[in-house]
N, C-alpha and C positions, 0 to 999 in steps of 0.2 A: 504494500500500500504506500510505503514511503516513496518509492520510485514513481509510482503513478501520480501521486499528489504533486511531487516536484516537477514531473514532466508536464502535467496538465497546466500548471501555473507558471511554467517557465523559470522556475527557481524560487526559493523562499529564504528568508532569514531564519535563524534558529528560532526566534520568537514566533514567527508566523507558522513555521513548521510545527512547533509545539502546540499552538492553538488548533491548527488543522487536524492534528492527530490526537488531540486531547491528552497530551503529554505534559509533564512538568518541564520547566526550562532546563534543569539539570539532566533530565532524561533525553531531551532533544539534543543537548550539547554532546552527551556521550554517544548518542546514535550517529550524529553527523561526523564526529571524530572517527568513530569506528569505520563508517562507510567510506569516508575520505581516505583513511589509512589503507583500506582494502582495495582502493582504486575504483570505487563506484561513483563517487561524487567529486566535483571540483568546486572550488571557491572562486567567485567572481566579485568584483566591487559592487556593493549595494548602493541604492539611491540615497541612503542615509549616512554614507561614509564608510571608512575602513573598519570601524568597530561593529558594523552590521553587514557582513558580507552575505551575498546570496549563495546558496548551495544549489547546484544544478546537476542533473544526471549526465554522465558521459557515455561514451560508446559501450563501455563494459556493462553499465547498468542497462542500457537499451538491449544489448545482446542477452542479458539475463532475463529481461522481461519477455523477449521473443521466445526464449527457450521455455520459460515458465508458462507462457500462453499456449505453446505447442503441447506441453504435458497436460495442461488443463483440458484442452480440446480432446486429446486422446482419452483421458479419464472419463470425460463426459460421454464420449462415444461408447465406451465400455459400459457405462451405466445404462445408456439407452438400449444397448444390446440385451442387457440382463433384465431391465425393468420396463422397457418401452418408454415412449415419449410421455404418456400419461403418468407412468410410475415416477419418472424423474421430476415431472412437474409437481406431483404430490410430495415427493421427498423434499424438494425445494421449499414448498409451502410449509411443511411440518418443521423443517429446520429453521426457517424464518420465524415461525411462531415460537419455537423454543428459545431462540436468541432474544426475541422481544419480551418473552416472559421473564427472562433473566435480567434484562437490561432496561426494559421499558421502551418507550417509543423514541428516546433520544439517542439513536445510533445512526452512524453514517450509512449510506447506501451499501447494501451487501454486495461485495465484489472481491476479486482476488486480492491477496494481501501483499503482493510485491510492489 
């Protein structure tokens, strides 16, 4: 989900990323440091100056998202083979109900987590 949010928004500051993902500022700092160190993110100058850089996904993160998307499509195809289209739709509905029962209605749209 981190990569998706950053890609959709063209990069974010740590503060904005924390807000978008419902993280604390220290969690977002650690996350961006780890992903930058592993080569998935790069820092660019932010509009508010050097103390607030933007983190953007790079080609390694985009490659990861493509691979993860391919795996997701294959897994969903396997589910359709076993459960049928209606079965998968029912499974999705039930899982969504379970998540909302645990978290309430204040959850982001349900989507892959990369």
